[in-house]
N, C-alpha and C positions, 0 to 999 in steps of 0.2 A: 344648138338647141337652146331655147330660152327657159327660164325658170321663174315661177311666180312666187312672190313673197307676201306674207301677211304682216301688216304693221298694226299693232294694237296699243292701247293706252295712250292714244294721241290726244293732245290738247284739242278741245273743240274748236279752237281758233285756227288750227292747222289747215292750210290750203293744199290743193293738188300741186300747185307750182312749188311750194316749199318742200313737199315730199320729193318731187321730181328733182329739184336742185340738190337736196341732201344725198340722194342715191346716185345722181349723175357724177358726183365727186368721186365715186368709187368705180363706176363702170357705165356702160351704155344702157340707158333705160329705154325700153320700148314703149311702155305705158305706165302711168301712175293714176290712181283713182281713189280719192277720199270718198267713202261711202256716206251718203246723206239720207236723212229721213224724207220719204217721198211727199209727205204732207207739209212739213215745216221747212224743209230745205236745210236744216241744221245738220252738222256733222254728227255721226254716230260714234266717233272716237276711234275709228279704225280705217285702214286703207289697204289697197293691194298695189304692188309694184311688180311689173314684169321686166326682167333684165335679160339682155340678149345672150350673155355668156354665163354658163353655169358656175364657173370658177369665180367670176365677179359677184354673182349672187351669193355664193357661199362666203365670200370675203365681206360682203355687206352685212350678212347675218352676224358674222364674228365681230365686226367693228361697231355696228349700230345697235345691236341688242343691248339694252340698258342705257343707251344714249339719252341724255337729258334734253328735252325740248319744252320750253316754256314751263319749267318746273316739274315736268312729268318724265319718268323713265319709260321710254317706248319699248315695246316688245317687237322683235323682228325674228321671224322664222319662216321656214318654207310652208307655203300654203298647202293645205290638204285638198285633194280633188273634190270638186263640188258634188254632193250627193244628188242623185236623181230623185225628184219628188213625183209621186203619182198625184193625180187630181184628188184622190180620196185621202191620202196621207194619214190613214189610220183613224180618222175621226168619223165615227159611224153615226153619231147622233145629230149632225147638222148644227151642233152648238146650242140646241134648245133643251137638252136634258132628256128628251124622249119620254114616252109613256104618258099615262093619264095623271094629271095633277091630283085628282080627287080619289085616287085608288083606295087609300085607307079610310076615306070618309065613311064608306058603308060599314066599316068595322068599328068605328068609334061610337061611343054612346052619344045620343042627342044631347042638346044643351039643356033640355028640361027633363023632368021626371027622375027616375031612379038611376043614378050614375053608377051604382055598384052592380048592375045586372050582368056585367061582363066579367 
């Protein structure tokens, strides 16, 4: 059975091949993937590695957590399962704040006249 690892605090210059080579020195790597921004293509500073043998993945966590790469100490731990997202994902307003913008306008005094009537 394979095990998926999360690698965080990566230098932004890290490539998928560098990550693959680093983990391959410990055991059989099925897949490595540096996560990039879909608009800029720049690294987001983290990656995922899937290793074939669970014991080798555990060994990679023990050996590489805290490993210094280009001046940064990387974080290596077992990846948590991806949470299922619903289309709604809890955001009920569509991102526009909802409601009438001028709701309180009717209650505020007008700009002219007696301002103390309320």
